[in-house]
N, C-alpha and C positions, 0 to 999 in steps of 0.2 A: 715616341720617347726622344728626349733631347739629352745630350751629354752635359756634364759639368762645364766643360769648355764652352759649349754653345750657350749655356745659361750665363756664364761669365761675360761672353761677348755681348749678348743681348742686354744684360744688366749694366754693361760698361764698368765692370769691376775686374780686378786682376784674378787670375786663376788661384793665386795664393790666398787671396781674400775669400774666394769661394770655398776653398778647402778649410781655411781657418774657421769659417762659420758653418761648417758641416753641411754644405749643400751636397745632396747625394750624387753619386757618380752618374746616375741616370734619373730623370724625372719626366713625368707626363706633361703634356701641354697644360692640362688642368692644374697640376701642382705648380707649374711655372706661373700661370695666370694668378693663382692665389698669392704667390710670392710677390708679384708686381702690384696686385690690387691692394694687398695688405702687407706692405713691407715691414720687416722687423726693424727694431731700433737701429741696429748696426747699418742696415741698408739706407735707412732714412738719413743717418748721420753721414754716410759716405756720399750720398747725393748732395747734402747740404754743404759739404766740404769741397765739392768740385768747383774749381774756378773756371774751367773750360780752356785754360791756357795750354795744357798738355793732354792729348788724348790718351786714354788707357790702352786702346787698340787702334791699329792702323791697318788698312787694306793695302797689301803690296801686290802689284800687278806687273807682269813682264810686258815691256813695251814691244817685244818681238812676237811672242806666241800667245799672250793673254792669260797665262797661268796666274792664278791668284792664291793668296793665303793671308790670313790675319796674323799679326804679330804685335808684340809689345814694343813700342818705339824706344830707342836708346838715346840717351842724352847726347852721345857723341856723333849721332847721325847728322851729316850735313844735309842741306837741301839738294836733292838729287835732280839732275836734268833728265835722267833715264834710269830705269831698273830693268835688268835682264836676268834670266836664269843663268846660273854659272856655266852651263854647257854651251851657250850661244857665243859665237865669236863676236868681238866688238865690231867687226866689219859689217854686221847686220844692222847696226844703228846708223842714223844719219851722222855725217861728219860734224864736228863742232863748228860753230859760226866763225868767220874770220876774226882773228885777234884773240880767240879764246883757246885755252889749253884744256886738256882732258886728263882726268885721273879716275882710277877705279877704286872703289871701296868694297873689299870683300867682307863676307860674314853678315850679310843683311838677311834676316829671317833664316829659313832653313836652306835656301838654295839660290839666293839672289846676289848679284853684284850691282852696287850702286855706281852710277856714272855721274860725275860732276864736271860740268863745263864752266870754267871760270877764267877771269882775267889773270894772266901771269903776274905773280908777285902780290896777289890779293892776300888778305889775312888768312883766309881759309886754305890757300895753297901752301902757306908756310907752316901751318899747324901740324 
């Protein structure tokens, strides 16, 4: 049995869309195969509308311990140099390259801190 969340991940749709179109909270692999082999109109339309520019789901992985989770990316997320679990000290990551400054972005996924190494005074640093 797979969960609605797992089905949404595998179908590359949001969890909200899965709920809105009444995907069951659990389904068998056979039921999931039927859904992918004979997609309903809403799923066909969703796939047709995908531009590929923005992923529906991203895989977040801690660069220190390897913990992973899937999350919906946010528009405000910058490009991260590193991701780490919020309980790891920053000293466990490599130092920024010479000439770069470092900032931390809290609230990434359920437990991550995003690390951004950038040139001082760059547009991203002043945002």
